[in-house]
C-alpha positions as CSV (number, residue, x, y, z in Angstrom):
1,M,-3.0,-0.9,52.9
2,S,-4.2,0.1,49.4
3,K,-6.2,3.3,49.2
4,S,-9.4,2.8,47.2
5,Y,-9.9,6.5,46.3
6,D,-7.7,9.3,45.2
7,Y,-9.7,11.9,47.1
8,L,-12.1,11.7,50.1
9,I,-14.1,14.9,49.9
10,V,-15.8,15.8,53.2
11,G,-18.8,17.9,52.5
12,A,-21.2,17.7,49.5
13,G,-21.6,21.5,49.2
14,L,-20.6,23.7,46.3
15,F,-16.8,23.6,47.0
16,G,-16.7,19.8,47.5
17,A,-18.9,19.1,44.5
18,T,-16.9,21.4,42.2
19,F,-13.6,19.8,43.3
20,A,-15.0,16.3,42.8
21,Y,-16.3,17.1,39.4
22,E,-13.0,18.5,38.2
23,A,-11.0,15.7,39.8
24,K,-13.2,13.1,38.0
25,K,-12.6,14.9,34.7
26,R,-8.9,14.3,35.3
27,G,-9.4,10.6,35.8
28,K,-9.4,10.6,39.7
29,K,-11.6,8.5,41.8
30,C,-13.5,10.4,44.5
31,L,-15.7,9.6,47.4
32,V,-17.9,12.4,48.7
33,T,-19.4,12.3,52.2
34,D,-21.8,14.6,54.1
35,R,-23.3,14.7,57.6
36,R,-26.7,15.7,56.1
37,G,-29.0,13.3,54.3
38,Q,-28.8,15.2,51.0
39,I,-26.2,16.8,48.7
40,G,-25.8,20.5,48.1
41,G,-24.9,21.8,51.5
42,N,-26.6,25.1,52.2
43,L,-27.7,25.3,48.6
44,Y,-30.1,22.4,49.0
45,C,-33.6,23.1,47.7
46,E,-36.5,21.1,49.0
47,P,-39.5,20.6,46.6
48,V,-42.7,21.7,48.5
49,E,-46.0,22.2,46.7
50,G,-44.1,22.4,43.4
51,I,-41.9,25.2,44.8
52,N,-38.1,24.9,45.2
53,V,-37.7,25.9,48.8
54,H,-34.2,27.2,49.7
55,A,-34.0,25.1,52.9
56,Y,-31.0,26.9,54.4
57,G,-31.6,30.5,53.4
58,A,-31.9,32.4,50.2
59,H,-29.2,32.0,47.6
60,I,-28.9,34.2,44.5
61,F,-26.1,33.6,42.2
62,H,-24.3,36.7,41.0
63,T,-20.9,37.5,39.6
64,S,-19.0,39.8,37.2
65,N,-16.6,37.0,36.3
66,K,-17.7,35.7,32.9
67,K,-15.5,32.6,33.3
68,I,-17.4,31.6,36.5
69,W,-20.8,32.5,35.0
70,D,-20.1,30.3,32.0
71,Y,-18.9,27.6,34.2
72,V,-22.0,27.3,36.3
73,N,-24.2,27.7,33.2
74,Q,-22.9,24.4,31.9
75,F,-24.9,22.6,34.6
76,A,-28.2,24.6,34.5
77,E,-30.0,27.3,32.7
78,F,-30.4,30.4,34.8
79,N,-33.5,32.6,34.9
80,R,-33.5,36.4,34.9
81,Y,-34.2,36.8,38.6
82,T,-32.8,40.1,40.0
83,N,-32.4,40.5,43.7
84,S,-34.4,43.5,44.8
85,P,-35.2,43.1,48.5
86,I,-37.4,45.5,50.4
87,A,-37.3,46.6,54.0
88,N,-40.3,46.6,56.3
89,Y,-39.9,49.0,59.3
90,H,-43.1,48.9,61.4
91,G,-45.2,48.6,58.3
92,E,-43.3,51.3,56.3
93,I,-41.8,49.8,53.1
94,Y,-38.4,51.0,51.7
95,N,-36.3,49.8,48.8
96,L,-32.9,48.2,49.3
97,P,-30.2,48.8,48.7
98,F,-30.4,52.5,49.7
99,N,-31.2,54.3,46.5
100,M,-33.3,57.2,45.2
101,N,-36.5,55.3,45.8
102,T,-35.5,54.9,49.4
103,F,-34.6,58.6,49.8
104,N,-37.8,59.7,48.1
105,K,-40.0,57.6,50.5
106,L,-38.0,58.7,53.5
107,W,-37.6,62.4,52.9
108,G,-39.6,63.3,49.8
109,V,-36.5,64.3,47.8
110,I,-36.6,63.8,44.1
111,T,-33.1,64.6,42.8
112,P,-29.7,63.0,43.7
113,E,-28.5,66.5,44.7
114,Q,-31.3,66.8,47.2
115,A,-30.6,63.3,48.6
116,Q,-26.9,64.0,49.0
117,Q,-27.6,67.3,50.7
118,K,-30.0,65.6,53.2
119,I,-27.4,63.0,54.0
120,A,-24.6,65.6,54.4
121,E,-26.8,67.6,56.8
122,Q,-27.4,64.5,59.0
123,R,-23.7,63.6,59.0
124,Q,-22.8,67.1,60.1
125,H,-25.5,67.1,62.7
126,A,-24.2,63.8,64.2
127,G,-20.7,65.3,64.4
128,T,-19.0,61.9,64.6
129,G,-15.2,61.9,64.2
130,E,-13.3,58.8,63.4
131,P,-15.9,56.0,63.8
132,A,-15.2,53.9,66.8
133,N,-18.0,51.4,66.3
134,L,-20.7,50.3,63.8
135,E,-23.2,52.9,64.9
136,E,-20.8,55.8,64.3
137,Q,-19.7,54.3,61.0
138,A,-23.2,53.9,59.7
139,I,-24.3,57.4,60.7
140,S,-21.1,58.9,59.2
141,L,-21.9,57.1,55.9
142,I,-25.6,57.5,55.5
143,G,-27.0,59.7,58.3
144,Q,-29.3,59.2,61.3
145,D,-32.6,58.5,59.7
146,I,-31.5,55.5,57.5
147,Y,-29.4,54.2,60.4
148,E,-32.3,54.2,62.8
149,K,-34.9,52.7,60.4
150,L,-33.0,50.4,58.1
151,I,-29.7,49.4,59.8
152,K,-29.8,49.5,63.6
153,G,-32.5,46.9,64.4
154,Y,-31.6,44.5,61.6
155,T,-27.9,44.5,62.5
156,E,-28.5,44.1,66.2
157,K,-30.7,41.1,65.5
158,Q,-28.2,39.6,63.0
159,W,-25.2,39.8,65.4
160,G,-26.9,39.5,68.7
161,R,-25.3,42.7,70.2
162,A,-25.7,46.4,70.2
163,C,-24.3,48.4,67.2
164,T,-22.2,50.4,69.6
165,D,-20.5,47.1,70.6
166,L,-19.8,46.0,67.0
167,P,-16.7,47.0,65.0
168,A,-17.0,49.7,62.4
169,F,-15.4,47.6,59.6
170,I,-18.6,45.4,59.3
171,I,-20.3,48.1,57.2
172,K,-17.3,50.0,55.8
173,R,-19.0,49.8,52.4
174,L,-22.7,50.3,52.6
175,P,-24.4,49.9,49.1
176,V,-25.7,53.4,48.4
177,R,-27.0,54.6,45.0
178,F,-28.1,57.9,43.8
179,T,-30.2,56.4,41.0
180,Y,-33.7,54.8,40.9
181,D,-32.2,51.3,40.7
182,N,-33.5,48.6,43.1
183,N,-31.0,45.9,41.9
184,Y,-29.1,44.9,45.1
185,F,-26.0,43.6,43.3
186,N,-23.7,45.5,40.9
187,D,-22.6,42.3,39.2
188,K,-23.0,41.9,35.5
189,Y,-24.5,38.4,35.8
190,Q,-27.3,37.3,38.1
191,G,-30.0,34.6,38.4
192,I,-31.4,31.5,39.9
193,P,-30.9,28.1,38.2
194,E,-34.2,26.8,36.7
195,G,-35.2,23.8,38.8
196,G,-33.2,25.0,41.8
197,Y,-29.6,24.5,42.9
198,N,-30.0,20.7,43.2
199,V,-29.8,20.5,39.4
200,I,-26.2,21.9,39.5
201,I,-24.9,19.7,42.4
202,E,-26.5,16.5,41.0
203,K,-24.8,17.1,37.6
204,M,-21.5,17.8,39.3
205,L,-21.6,14.6,41.4
206,A,-23.0,12.3,38.6
207,G,-20.9,9.1,38.5
208,I,-19.1,9.9,41.7
209,D,-19.5,7.8,44.9
210,V,-21.5,9.7,47.5
211,Q,-22.3,8.6,51.1
212,L,-24.8,10.7,53.0
213,G,-25.8,10.9,56.7
214,V,-22.3,10.0,57.8
215,D,-20.1,11.9,60.3
216,F,-16.4,12.0,59.3
217,F,-15.4,12.5,62.9
218,Q,-17.2,9.5,64.3
219,S,-14.8,7.2,62.4
220,R,-12.1,9.6,61.3
221,E,-9.2,7.1,61.1
222,N,-11.3,4.7,59.0
223,W,-12.3,7.5,56.6
224,L,-8.7,8.6,56.2
225,K,-7.6,5.1,55.2
226,K,-10.0,5.2,52.2
227,A,-8.1,7.8,50.1
228,K,-4.7,9.2,49.3
229,K,-5.8,12.7,50.0
230,V,-8.7,14.5,51.9
231,V,-10.5,17.6,50.7
232,F,-12.1,19.0,53.9
233,T,-14.8,21.6,53.7
234,G,-16.0,21.6,57.3
235,M,-14.9,23.7,60.3
236,I,-11.2,23.9,60.5
237,D,-11.2,24.2,64.3
238,E,-13.3,21.0,64.5
239,F,-10.8,19.2,62.2
240,Y,-8.1,20.0,64.8
241,N,-10.3,19.1,67.7
242,Y,-10.5,22.7,68.9
243,Q,-7.0,22.5,70.2
244,F,-6.5,26.3,70.1
245,G,-10.2,27.0,71.1
246,Q,-13.5,27.4,69.2
247,L,-13.9,29.9,66.4
248,G,-17.0,32.2,66.8
249,Y,-20.0,32.0,64.5
250,R,-23.6,33.2,64.3
251,S,-26.2,30.6,63.4
252,L,-29.8,30.7,62.0
253,R,-33.1,29.0,62.8
254,F,-35.6,28.6,59.9
255,E,-39.3,28.5,60.3
256,H,-41.0,27.2,57.1
257,E,-44.7,27.6,56.5
258,I,-47.0,26.5,53.7
259,L,-49.8,29.0,53.1
260,D,-53.0,28.3,51.2
261,I,-52.8,31.6,49.2
262,E,-51.1,32.4,45.9
263,N,-49.0,35.3,47.0
264,F,-48.0,36.3,50.5
265,Q,-45.7,39.3,50.3
266,G,-45.2,40.1,46.6
267,N,-41.4,39.8,46.8
268,A,-38.9,37.0,47.3
269,V,-37.1,38.8,50.2
270,V,-38.5,41.2,52.8
271,N,-36.2,42.4,55.6
272,Y,-37.8,43.4,58.9
273,T,-35.5,46.1,60.1
274,D,-37.1,47.0,63.5
275,R,-35.6,45.5,66.6
276,E,-38.9,44.2,68.0
277,T,-39.7,41.7,65.2
278,P,-37.7,38.6,66.2
279,F,-36.8,37.5,62.7
280,T,-34.6,39.4,60.3
281,R,-36.5,38.5,57.1
282,I,-39.2,36.5,55.3
283,I,-38.4,34.6,52.2
284,E,-41.2,33.7,49.7
285,H,-39.5,31.1,47.6
286,K,-41.8,30.9,44.6
287,H,-40.8,34.5,43.5
288,F,-37.2,33.3,42.9
289,E,-38.5,31.4,39.9
290,F,-41.6,33.5,39.1
291,G,-43.9,30.7,40.3
292,T,-47.6,30.7,39.7
293,Q,-48.5,27.7,42.0
294,P,-51.8,28.0,43.9
295,K,-50.0,27.8,47.3
296,T,-46.9,29.5,48.6
297,V,-44.1,28.7,51.0
298,V,-42.5,31.3,53.3
299,T,-39.5,31.1,55.6
300,R,-38.8,33.3,58.6
301,E,-35.1,33.6,59.5
302,Y,-34.1,33.9,63.1
303,P,-30.4,34.6,63.9
304,V,-29.3,32.8,67.0
305,D,-26.1,32.3,69.0
306,W,-24.0,29.5,67.8
307,V,-23.1,26.6,70.1
308,K,-21.2,23.4,69.2
309,G,-23.5,21.1,67.2
310,D,-25.4,23.9,65.5
311,E,-24.8,24.8,61.8
312,P,-22.3,27.7,61.7
313,Y,-23.5,30.3,59.1
314,Y,-21.6,33.5,59.6
315,P,-18.0,33.7,60.9
316,I,-17.5,36.4,63.4
317,N,-14.3,37.9,61.8
318,D,-13.3,40.1,64.7
319,E,-9.7,40.5,65.8
320,Q,-9.8,37.7,68.4
321,N,-11.3,35.1,66.0
322,E,-8.9,36.1,63.1
323,T,-5.9,35.5,65.4
324,L,-7.3,32.1,66.4
325,F,-7.9,31.2,62.7
326,K,-4.4,32.1,61.8
327,Q,-3.2,29.5,64.3
328,Y,-5.3,26.8,62.7
329,K,-4.3,28.0,59.2
330,T,-0.6,27.7,60.2
331,L,-1.2,24.1,61.5
332,A,-3.0,23.2,58.2
333,Q,0.1,24.1,56.2
334,Y,1.9,21.1,57.7
335,D,-0.8,18.6,56.6
336,Q,0.4,17.8,53.0
337,N,-2.4,15.3,52.4
338,I,-5.3,17.5,53.6
339,I,-6.7,20.2,51.3
340,F,-8.9,22.8,53.1
341,G,-11.5,24.8,51.2
342,G,-14.9,26.5,51.5
343,R,-16.4,29.0,53.9
344,L,-15.9,26.9,57.0
345,A,-12.4,25.7,56.3
346,D,-11.4,29.2,55.2
347,Y,-13.4,30.9,58.0
348,K,-14.8,33.4,55.6
349,Y,-18.3,34.2,54.4
350,Y,-18.1,33.5,50.7
351,D,-20.7,34.3,48.1
352,M,-21.3,31.4,45.7
353,H,-19.2,32.7,42.9
354,H,-16.2,33.0,45.3
355,V,-16.7,29.4,46.3
356,V,-16.6,28.2,42.7
357,Y,-13.6,30.5,42.0
358,H,-11.6,29.2,44.9
359,A,-12.5,25.6,44.2
360,L,-11.2,25.9,40.6
361,E,-8.1,27.6,41.9
362,T,-7.5,24.8,44.3
363,V,-8.0,22.3,41.5
364,A,-5.4,24.1,39.3
365,Q,-2.9,24.2,42.2
366,E,-3.5,20.5,43.0
367,F,-3.0,19.4,39.5
368,G,-0.2,21.8,38.6
369,E,-2.2,23.7,35.9
């Protein structure tokens, strides 16, 4: 049977769209499919009241790689948005990441030396040796006060378990600055595409066949007949019918609300770090693009346990899951006509610039460049 496409790309997210765009440039015919009814994967922005709502959670593009920055800028103009989230702990407001503004609000210290001395005192008082869990790791890095107010509750909500039951490596590198700088990222380039992320994905997939609202697994053999090779960006354990077992994930539930006011919280991202508040953060989308619309849209994020059929957002990269993933990865090496890529296929939480980088690397390897 003659294959009508060079590549079937399962998943219309950033990895799949980047690969499809590059393959088309090289004269290859691609078919892109997705379970959802729209392109873009988790980057999809839904227009509501003139606001680009990040339907699957906040996404801020940031990178120090000029090549990647220049690459994405060919598809859209990026604004000057800088990610400066704040933390709300029972109504007390603190700057994130932990910086001199945070330390001043918490302890009244003014100089970096005073802040460092305060943290050192708390570390010494805690007397933790080699950290055996996340709680001990956090206290050894930043002290008891910051751990209790800004880490403990948020982390326990995010992962659905006590910090004493979480491995230390999760927060090996907490962002801590002894400057009055509220910029969350250290990267050189940062921003939001004007008009939302749909602009980028639409341009990438222009002129490429796309079928939405279809499930690859419901007619797997028929889909495989359509192309010489498959680029699979979904869950690698699902691709192999969970034959070694299910990989672990955390999922999210989003609660969107339109408010008849111009400005709800004054910031795009506010984290709720106490344990009692059921959601981890509220996103006010208009602030990503400095919107002045008369209404606003907010989204509350609720972390939930993942079960089969839910959207998997965060891989649980503990020792057990990593061992399981290696079994699937080994199996994948024998499938010469299947290319795996993206956060689900690689079982790794990628930032967007990592996705683009790995997609371009995969293209170069595929075409011997």
